[in-house]
C-alpha positions, -999 to +999 in steps of 0.1 A: -388-183-426-357-175-404-354-142-423-336-127-392-306-149-403-287-136-433-290-157-465-259-169-483-250-193-511-219-215-512-207-231-544-190-265-539-179-285-570-208-271-590-234-276-563-251-245-549-258-248-512-282-224-495-273-213-460-283-188-434-261-174-406-266-152-375-262-149-338-232-144-315-208-168-299-191-200-309-201-216-342-229-242-342-240-259-375-276-270-378-286-298-402-322-307-409-340-339-416-363-354-443-386-342-459-378-309-443-355-279-447-336-256-424-370-241-415-374-270-390-352-250-366-375-220-364-387-227-328-351-230-314-329-209-336-339-174-323-331-184-287-299-203-296-287-172-316-282-154-283-255-180-274-240-192-307-232-181-342-256-203-360-250-217-395-281-233-410-279-251-443-302-269-467-287-303-475-281-309-512-314-322-527-335-303-501-347-268-495-332-242-517-299-261-523-292-276-557-303-311-568-274-330-583-281-354-611-283-391-601-252-413-606-250-451-607-231-454-574-253-428-557-221-412-545-232-376-552-260-381-526-239-400-501-235-388-466-198-385-472-204-360-500-229-341-479-204-339-450-180-323-475-207-298-483-209-290-446-172-285-443-172-262-473-201-242-459-184-237-425-151-228-442-169-203-463-182-186-431-147-187-416-151-217-392-128-246-392-138-261-358-174-261-347-202-279-329-230-297-348-267-302-339-285-324-364-318-342-369-328-373-389-311-373-423-290-344-412-279-365-382-267-392-406-246-365-424-233-353-390-223-389-381-202-390-413-189-355-407-176-366-373-162-398-386-144-382-416-135-349-402-129-354-365-106-324-361-133-301-373-162-312-350-158-302-314-191-317-301-220-335-318-257-338-309-278-362-329-316-362-328-338-394-331-316-417-350-296-449-344-267-457-366-278-463-402-260-497-405-276-510-373-311-499-383-309-517-416-294-548-400-320-549-372-351-540-393-382-558-381-418-556-390-427-527-367-399-506-381-406-515-417-443-505-413-435-472-396-406-462-418-421-475-450-405-446-469-370-461-462-380-490-485-402-472-509-376-445-518-348-470-526-368-488-553-354-485-588-364-454-608-386-441-621-416-453-599-408-436-566-398-404-582-430-403-604-453-410-574-437-382-553-436-357-581-473-363-589-483-348-555-453-335-535-474-320-507-493-352-502-460-371-499-447-346-473-480-348-453-481-386-455-445-390-441-447-363-414-484-368-405-479-405-400-458-401-369-467-399-332-485-365-331-497-363-367-494-328-383-504-310-351-468-300-341-461-282-373-464-244-378-485-237-409-457-216-424-431-243-418-453-269-433-459-247-463-422-242-467-416-280-467-443-284-493-429-256-515-394-271-515-407-306-521-423-293-553-392-278-567-378-295-599-355-324-591-365-328-555-382-362-560-351-376-577-327-362-550-349-376-522-348-410-537-311-408-544-305-397-508-321-429-495-306-451-522-272-439-511-281-447-475-289-483-485-257-488-506-226-466-505-233-452-471-234-487-457-201-495-474-186-465-456-201-476-423-189-512-427-154-500-435-154-480-402-166-510-382-141-534-399-113-510-390-125-506-355-129-468-360-151-451-333-163-416-333-140-397-309-160-365-308-180-361-276-215-372-286-250-367-271-279-386-286-315-376-279-346-394-291-384-391-287-399-415-262-430-418-284-411-424-316-404-454-338-366-453-332-372-456-294-397-484-299-376-505-322-340-499-311-318-496-281-305-462-292-279-455-266-264-491-267-261-489-305-243-456-304-219-469-277-209-495-303-199-466-327-187-438-304-160-436-277-177-409-257-214-408-258-244-402-235-280-395-241-317-401-232-352-398-244-374-366-244-412-366-240-421-362-276-420-380-309-396-378-339-397-341-346-379-329-314-371-294-325-408-287-333-425-309-306-402-301-277-383-269-285-378-258-249-364-292-239-340-292-269-328-256-261-320-267-226-300-297-239-281-276-264-271-250-238-260-276-213-240-297-238-223-272-260-203-254-234-178-232-252-150-240-227-158-277-224-137-304-240-141-331-214-160-364-214-197-357-219 
């Protein structure tokens, strides 16, 4: 999918990152969620390419990017490391200051990107997440039941990896189909792409390591920011699905106001997968927020 965007590979510290680029205008980096790939942007990217130079990338461990070996600290799957991947990808394409649109796991990478590299990120839009630390700290029964994979994937190896690898397509369909609208929002070709990449060697391990990092080293990084009183200074817009678990279980905007100096946001009439459930609404939000000349308070 997205074959109208030129395919590239970027090598960073031995990790091969798959990217696509195309369009005209200021640079906009798109980061996907779990258990998906850059293909999740297929309903918005063609329109956005008339306004922005889009850089799409598969996060390490996903899509056609490499799967690093696990390490005891989970550092190689931390959001800090993935943010460094994003910086390397954008530098490879000649961009050192850019906007970011990110969903789900990619939005957690984008949060770290804004925190660690504030001079690089001009504006930031995060889709259907609250801050990771707050979500773990405020977990209740409703969230744990709906986001069961958060707690399944962090269990010690090899059980989660073995269960995913035994039937990757079933895992993808179980996670994605268990949300607000089931599997109905997903284009058949996109779903096939998610299933193809989930079956690639090493995916099950990387997926688990991604979530183990989120429950350990990523929380350490977040706690350090909170302890130091560091807030995101990048203008931030957060959007969430009004029918999603995040909206039901958390005060999304209030939690982001604890972590960011300049933030606004609101719900959209959809579930978790905003780019595939409400693409026209998302395109309108992107065009209104990422104004090339705008540096003021959002």
